[in-house]
C-alpha positions as CSV (number, residue, x, y, z in Angstrom):
1,M,-10.6,22.7,-0.6
2,I,-7.8,21.5,1.6
3,C,-7.9,18.0,3.2
4,L,-5.4,16.7,5.8
5,G,-5.0,13.0,5.8
6,I,-3.5,10.8,8.6
7,E,-2.0,7.3,7.9
8,S,-1.1,4.8,10.6
9,T,-2.0,1.3,9.5
10,A,1.3,-0.3,10.4
11,H,4.9,1.0,10.8
12,T,4.4,4.4,9.2
13,F,2.8,7.5,10.7
14,G,2.1,10.0,7.9
15,V,0.4,13.3,7.5
16,G,-0.5,14.5,4.0
17,I,-2.2,17.7,2.8
18,V,-3.8,17.9,-0.6
19,T,-6.1,20.0,-2.7
20,E,-8.2,18.8,-5.6
21,N,-5.2,19.5,-7.9
22,E,-2.0,18.9,-6.0
23,V,-0.1,17.4,-3.1
24,L,0.9,20.2,-0.8
25,A,2.7,18.1,1.8
26,N,3.5,14.4,2.5
27,E,5.5,13.9,5.7
28,S,6.1,10.8,7.7
29,D,8.1,9.0,10.4
30,S,8.4,5.2,10.6
31,Y,8.8,2.8,13.5
32,S,11.9,0.6,13.1
33,G,12.5,-2.6,15.0
34,E,13.0,-6.2,14.4
35,G,9.7,-6.8,12.5
36,I,6.8,-4.8,13.9
37,H,5.3,-5.0,17.3
38,P,1.8,-3.3,17.2
39,R,1.9,-1.7,20.6
40,E,5.4,-0.4,20.2
41,A,4.6,0.9,16.7
42,A,1.5,2.6,18.1
43,D,3.6,4.2,20.9
44,H,6.0,5.5,18.2
45,H,3.1,7.0,16.2
46,A,1.6,8.7,19.3
47,E,5.0,10.3,20.0
48,S,5.4,11.4,16.3
49,V,2.0,13.1,15.9
50,G,3.1,16.6,16.8
51,C,6.4,16.7,14.9
52,V,5.0,15.2,11.7
53,L,1.9,17.4,11.8
54,R,4.0,20.5,12.2
55,K,6.3,19.5,9.4
56,A,3.4,18.9,7.0
57,L,1.7,22.2,7.8
58,K,5.0,24.0,7.3
59,K,5.7,22.2,4.0
60,A,2.2,23.1,2.8
61,D,2.6,26.7,4.0
62,I,-0.8,26.7,5.8
63,E,-2.2,26.9,9.3
64,I,-4.2,24.1,10.8
65,A,-7.2,26.4,10.7
66,D,-7.0,26.4,6.9
67,V,-7.9,22.7,6.7
68,N,-11.5,22.1,5.4
69,V,-11.7,18.3,5.8
70,V,-9.7,15.7,7.8
71,S,-9.4,12.0,6.8
72,F,-7.7,9.0,8.3
73,S,-6.9,5.4,7.5
74,K,-9.9,3.5,9.1
75,G,-8.5,0.1,8.0
76,P,-7.3,-2.5,7.3
77,G,-4.3,-2.5,9.6
78,L,-3.0,-3.2,13.1
79,G,-5.6,-2.1,15.7
80,P,-3.3,-0.2,18.1
81,C,-1.7,1.7,15.2
82,L,-5.1,2.5,13.5
83,R,-6.5,4.0,16.7
84,I,-3.7,6.6,16.8
85,A,-4.7,8.1,13.4
86,A,-8.4,7.9,14.3
87,T,-7.9,9.7,17.6
88,C,-5.8,12.4,16.0
89,A,-8.3,12.9,13.2
90,R,-11.3,13.1,15.7
91,T,-9.4,15.7,17.8
92,I,-8.7,17.9,14.7
93,S,-12.3,17.5,13.5
94,L,-13.7,18.5,16.9
95,R,-11.3,21.3,17.5
96,L,-11.9,22.9,14.0
97,S,-15.5,21.8,13.6
98,I,-14.7,20.3,10.2
99,P,-15.9,17.1,8.6
100,I,-14.1,13.8,9.2
101,V,-13.9,10.9,6.7
102,G,-12.4,7.4,7.5
103,V,-11.1,5.7,4.3
104,N,-10.0,2.3,3.2
105,H,-6.2,2.1,3.1
106,C,-6.1,-0.3,0.1
107,I,-8.4,1.8,-2.0
108,A,-6.4,4.9,-1.2
109,H,-3.4,3.3,-2.8
110,V,-5.4,2.7,-6.0
111,E,-7.0,6.1,-6.2
112,V,-3.9,8.2,-5.5
113,G,-2.3,6.1,-8.3
114,R,-5.1,6.9,-10.7
115,W,-5.0,10.6,-9.8
116,T,-1.3,11.1,-10.2
117,T,-0.5,8.8,-13.2
118,G,-3.5,9.4,-15.4
119,A,-4.6,5.8,-15.4
120,L,-8.4,5.6,-16.0
121,D,-9.6,2.2,-15.4
122,P,-6.7,-0.1,-14.5
123,V,-6.2,-3.5,-13.0
124,T,-4.2,-2.7,-9.9
125,L,-1.4,-5.0,-8.6
126,Y,-1.1,-3.9,-5.0
127,V,2.0,-5.2,-3.3
128,S,2.9,-4.2,0.2
129,G,4.0,-5.6,3.5
130,G,0.6,-6.7,4.8
131,N,-1.3,-6.9,1.5
132,T,-0.9,-8.5,-1.9
133,Q,-4.1,-8.1,-4.0
134,I,-5.1,-7.8,-7.6
135,I,-7.9,-5.2,-7.7
136,A,-10.2,-3.9,-10.4
137,Y,-13.4,-1.8,-10.5
138,A,-16.6,-3.6,-11.4
139,G,-20.3,-3.2,-10.5
140,G,-19.9,-0.3,-8.1
141,R,-17.0,-1.7,-6.0
142,Y,-13.4,-2.5,-6.2
143,R,-13.3,-6.3,-6.6
144,V,-10.4,-8.5,-5.6
145,F,-9.5,-10.8,-8.6
146,G,-6.6,-12.5,-6.7
147,E,-4.9,-12.2,-3.4
148,T,-2.4,-13.9,-1.1
149,L,-3.7,-16.8,0.9
150,D,-1.2,-16.3,3.7
151,V,1.2,-13.4,4.0
152,G,1.8,-10.3,1.9
153,I,4.8,-10.3,-0.4
154,G,6.5,-7.6,1.6
155,N,6.1,-9.5,4.8
156,M,7.5,-12.6,3.1
157,Q,10.5,-10.5,2.0
158,D,11.1,-9.1,5.5
159,M,10.8,-12.5,7.1
160,F,13.3,-13.9,4.7
161,G,15.7,-11.0,5.4
162,R,15.4,-11.3,9.1
163,E,16.1,-15.1,9.0
164,A,19.0,-14.5,6.6
165,G,20.6,-11.8,8.7
166,L,19.8,-8.8,6.5
167,S,19.1,-5.3,7.9
168,F,15.5,-4.1,8.4
169,P,14.1,-2.9,6.1
170,C,15.9,-5.1,3.7
171,Y,14.5,-4.0,0.3
172,R,17.6,-2.3,-0.9
173,E,19.8,-5.3,-0.2
174,V,17.2,-7.6,-1.8
175,D,16.9,-5.4,-4.9
176,E,20.7,-5.5,-5.3
177,M,20.8,-9.3,-5.0
178,V,17.9,-9.7,-7.4
179,R,19.9,-7.6,-9.9
180,T,23.2,-9.5,-9.5
181,G,22.3,-13.0,-8.4
182,V,22.0,-16.2,-10.4
183,Y,18.5,-17.8,-10.7
184,I,18.3,-21.3,-9.3
185,P,15.2,-23.3,-10.4
186,G,13.3,-25.7,-8.1
187,L,11.4,-23.5,-5.7
188,P,7.6,-24.1,-5.3
189,Y,5.4,-22.0,-7.5
190,T,2.1,-21.8,-5.7
191,V,-0.7,-20.2,-7.7
192,K,-4.2,-21.5,-6.9
193,G,-6.8,-20.3,-9.3
194,N,-5.9,-16.6,-9.3
195,D,-4.7,-16.5,-5.7
196,F,-1.1,-17.2,-4.5
197,S,0.7,-18.5,-1.4
198,F,4.2,-17.4,-0.3
199,S,4.8,-19.4,2.9
200,G,6.1,-22.6,1.3
201,L,8.2,-20.6,-1.1
202,L,9.7,-18.8,1.9
203,T,10.5,-22.0,3.7
204,Q,12.3,-23.6,0.7
205,A,14.2,-20.4,-0.1
206,L,15.6,-20.4,3.5
207,K,16.7,-24.0,3.0
208,M,18.3,-22.9,-0.3
209,V,20.5,-20.3,1.6
210,R,22.2,-23.3,3.3
211,E,22.8,-25.2,0.1
212,Y,23.9,-22.4,-2.2
213,N,24.5,-18.7,-1.2
214,L,22.4,-15.8,0.0
215,R,22.6,-13.8,-3.2
216,D,21.4,-16.6,-5.5
217,A,18.7,-17.7,-3.0
218,T,17.4,-14.2,-2.8
219,K,17.3,-13.8,-6.5
220,S,15.4,-17.1,-6.9
221,L,12.9,-16.3,-4.1
222,M,11.9,-13.0,-5.5
223,E,11.9,-14.1,-9.2
224,H,9.4,-16.8,-8.2
225,A,7.3,-14.4,-6.1
226,Y,7.2,-11.7,-8.8
227,A,6.4,-14.2,-11.5
228,M,3.4,-15.6,-9.5
229,V,1.8,-12.2,-9.0
230,V,2.4,-11.1,-12.6
231,E,0.9,-14.3,-14.0
232,A,-2.2,-13.9,-11.9
233,T,-2.4,-10.2,-12.8
234,E,-2.3,-11.0,-16.5
235,R,-5.2,-13.4,-16.1
236,A,-7.2,-10.7,-14.3
237,M,-6.5,-8.3,-17.2
238,A,-7.7,-10.9,-19.7
239,H,-10.8,-11.6,-17.6
240,T,-11.8,-8.0,-17.1
241,E,-10.6,-6.9,-20.6
242,K,-8.9,-3.9,-19.1
243,T,-5.9,-2.4,-20.9
244,E,-4.1,-0.6,-18.1
245,L,-2.0,-1.9,-15.2
246,L,-1.3,0.1,-12.1
247,L,1.5,-1.1,-9.8
248,T,1.4,0.3,-6.3
249,G,2.3,-0.5,-2.6
250,G,5.7,-0.4,-1.0
251,V,7.1,-3.4,-3.0
252,A,6.2,-1.5,-6.2
253,A,9.7,0.1,-5.8
254,S,11.3,-3.1,-7.0
255,P,13.0,-2.5,-10.4
256,R,12.7,-6.2,-11.3
257,L,8.9,-6.3,-10.5
258,Q,8.4,-3.1,-12.6
259,E,10.4,-4.7,-15.4
260,M,8.3,-7.9,-15.4
261,C,5.0,-5.9,-15.3
262,D,6.1,-3.7,-18.1
263,T,7.1,-6.6,-20.3
264,M,3.8,-8.3,-19.7
265,C,1.9,-5.1,-20.6
266,Q,4.0,-4.6,-23.8
267,E,3.1,-8.1,-24.9
268,R,-0.6,-7.4,-24.3
269,G,-0.5,-4.0,-25.9
270,A,-1.5,-2.5,-22.5
271,S,-0.4,0.6,-20.7
272,F,1.7,0.4,-17.5
273,F,1.6,2.9,-14.7
274,V,3.6,3.3,-11.4
275,P,3.1,6.3,-9.1
276,L,6.1,8.2,-7.5
277,Q,7.6,6.0,-4.8
278,S,6.6,8.5,-2.1
279,L,3.0,7.8,-3.1
280,C,3.4,4.0,-3.4
281,R,4.6,3.4,0.2
282,D,2.2,4.0,3.0
283,N,1.7,7.8,3.2
284,G,-0.6,10.5,4.4
285,A,-1.2,12.1,1.0
286,M,-3.1,9.1,-0.4
287,I,-5.3,9.2,2.7
288,A,-5.9,12.9,2.3
289,Y,-6.7,12.5,-1.4
290,Q,-9.1,9.6,-0.8
291,G,-10.8,11.5,2.0
292,L,-11.3,14.6,-0.2
293,L,-12.5,12.4,-3.1
294,E,-15.1,10.8,-1.0
295,Y,-16.2,14.0,0.8
296,C,-16.7,15.8,-2.6
297,H,-18.9,12.9,-3.7
298,G,-21.2,13.0,-0.7
299,R,-19.6,10.8,1.9
300,R,-20.4,12.0,5.4
301,M,-19.5,10.5,8.8
302,N,-20.5,11.2,12.3
303,L,-17.9,10.5,15.1
304,E,-19.6,7.3,16.0
305,D,-19.0,6.1,12.4
306,T,-15.2,6.5,12.7
307,V,-14.5,3.3,14.6
308,V,-11.5,1.5,13.0
309,I,-11.9,-1.8,11.1
310,Q,-8.8,-4.0,11.3
311,K,-10.0,-6.4,8.6
312,W,-11.8,-4.0,6.3
313,R,-11.7,-5.6,2.9
314,T,-11.3,-3.7,-0.3
315,D,-14.5,-5.2,-1.8
316,E,-16.7,-4.1,1.1
317,V,-16.6,-0.4,0.2
318,D,-19.3,1.3,-1.9
319,V,-17.4,3.3,-4.5
320,I,-19.6,6.4,-4.8
321,W,-17.1,8.4,-6.7
322,R,-16.8,6.4,-9.9
323,Q,-19.3,5.8,-12.7
324,M,-17.1,3.5,-14.9
C-alpha cells in the first residue's frame, strides 16, 4: 500500500511517499524570512505544491494514480500553513477517490522515529522550533511528561540568533560556537517540576553577549538549555521505567545535545536512538507513515473530519495502533 503525506505546519512544505516497508520519497521546500510570518509562509507553501509534489512522485517512480491513501498534518501548527496541506490532501482524495487521514504532527515525529530506528517503547525528547516535549506511551495515549512553558527550544535559538545578528536559520553557526566556545556560568536554570522555561534564559544570554562575546554566550545559552531538557528527560525515564530514549525534531541535529543524551543513557544503561536528520526535521515522509499506520489500524475520516486543529495536543489522540 502506498501513502502520500503532506506536511505544512510551519516553515516547511513537504511531500513524502511511503509503503509499509520503506520511504520512497521525501521532498520539501522551506519558506525563508526573518522569522516566520504565517500568511507569507502559507503563500510560499501554496506556490510550492506543484513542484514538490512532482519531485516526490518522480523520486518514488510512481504516478499519482498509484497512491492508495493520502494523509496530511492536521495540527498542531500555524493555521494558514496547516490549511494548505489540508486543502491539497482533500483535493487528491476527491480526485482519486481514495481515503484521507489527518494526523498529529508531534506523534508523527515519534512514530517515524520508532519505525526507522527500531526503538520499541521509548521516552521521546521532541525538540523543534515550535515544540519541546517529553513524550511516552501510557494507557492508550502518548502522555506528555514534561514540556516548555513558553517557547520551543528551536524558537529560542532562532530568537537569540536574530537578536545577535546571525543568519536564519542559525543552527550551523550555533553548533559551531557550542563546539568551540567557553562555558560561562550564571545563566538562569529554569526547570519547574518536569517542565522548563526558556524566556528568562534567552533574556540573560542576550545581556551576556554585551558583557562577554557572542561565541561564549551562545555556548553558555545552549549548554543550559540542553542540560534542562536532558535532566527532565532522565526523570521521565526513571518515572516510566523505560529503557530507551528517542531524540527527534529539528534540534535533534545538534551534536552537543546528542552527546548529552547519549551520556545520560549510558549512565542509566539505556539505549539511545536518533533518526536520520531528514526524518527529524519537519517532513512529508513522517506524515505519510503516520497516515498509513493509522489507516491500516482502522482510522477512517470523512472530509468534514479533516478540519485543522492549531493547538492539537499530543495527549489528545487515541493511539489505536499500539498495544504496549
